C-alpha positions in Angstrom: -0.7 86.6 64.2 -1.0 87.4 68.0 -1.5 84.9 70.7 -2.6 87.5 73.3 -5.5 86.0 75.1 -5.8 82.8 73.6 -6.1 79.5 75.0 -3.2 77.1 73.5 -3.2 73.0 72.8 0.1 71.4 74.1 1.3 69.2 71.5 2.6 65.7 71.8 2.4 64.3 68.1 -1.1 65.9 67.8 -3.2 65.2 64.6 -4.9 68.0 62.5 -8.3 67.0 63.6 -7.2 67.7 67.5 -6.1 71.1 67.0 -8.6 73.5 68.8 -9.7 76.1 66.1 -11.3 79.1 67.3 -13.3 81.9 65.1 -11.6 84.6 64.4 -14.1 86.1 61.8 -14.7 89.7 63.9 -10.7 90.2 63.0 -10.1 88.5 59.4 -13.3 88.4 57.8 -16.1 85.8 57.8 -15.3 81.9 58.1 -11.6 83.1 59.4 -10.2 80.5 61.9 -6.8 80.1 64.3 -5.6 77.1 66.2 -2.4 77.8 68.8 -0.1 75.0 69.8 2.3 75.6 72.6 5.3 73.2 72.2 7.3 72.0 75.0 10.6 72.8 73.2 9.3 77.0 73.7 8.1 77.5 70.5 4.3 78.3 69.9 3.0 78.0 66.3 -0.2 79.6 64.7 -2.2 77.6 62.5 -4.8 80.1 60.4 -6.9 80.2 57.4 -8.7 83.6 56.1 -8.6 85.5 53.3 -5.1 87.0 53.6 -3.1 83.6 54.5 -1.5 81.9 52.0 -3.5 79.4 50.3 -6.7 80.1 51.8 -8.9 80.6 48.5 -7.9 77.1 48.0 -8.5 75.7 51.2 -5.3 75.4 52.3 -3.7 76.9 55.8 -0.8 78.7 56.7 1.5 78.5 60.1 3.8 81.2 62.0 6.0 80.0 64.8 6.9 82.0 67.8 10.2 81.8 70.0 9.0 83.7 72.7 11.8 81.5 75.5 14.8 82.4 73.3 14.4 85.6 72.1 12.1 87.0 75.3 10.0 89.2 73.3 6.1 88.3 73.3 4.6 87.7 70.0 8.2 87.4 68.4 7.9 85.3 65.2 11.0 83.0 63.9 12.0 80.7 61.3 13.4 77.4 62.9 13.0 74.8 59.8 14.5 77.7 57.3 11.5 78.2 55.1 12.8 81.3 54.2 9.8 83.4 56.0 7.9 83.6 59.1 4.8 82.2 58.0 4.7 79.3 55.6 1.6 78.7 53.6 -0.6 76.6 51.2 -0.3 73.6 53.8 -3.0 70.9 53.8 -3.9 69.4 57.2 -1.1 66.6 56.3 1.0 69.3 55.9 0.6 71.0 58.9 0.8 68.0 61.0 4.3 67.2 59.5 5.4 70.8 60.0 4.3 70.6 63.8 6.5 67.1 64.2 9.3 68.6 62.4 8.8 71.6 65.0 8.2 69.6 68.4 11.7 68.0 67.3 13.7 71.1 67.4 
């Protein structure tokens, strides 16, 4: 999940329906989509669903978090909510909203 050259959405208690997904089928297979969210606190979040993402076979989403301001390295993934990994999968749209709100509050 890289963010180079992608437009981002700034989050202020955003709903899942407000995420701006784009087609990434050319790099991740048919039906693949991704949205980026740029949080005010310096975290950037990628929300994806593609054939290799956790839960995609059940129509669910995966999130990854980037900490570009604190770590200072472009595309550095992190685990600020203690997921135990740099991505969290098997997320419903409601789960994505919940995680985004938690991240926004950091």
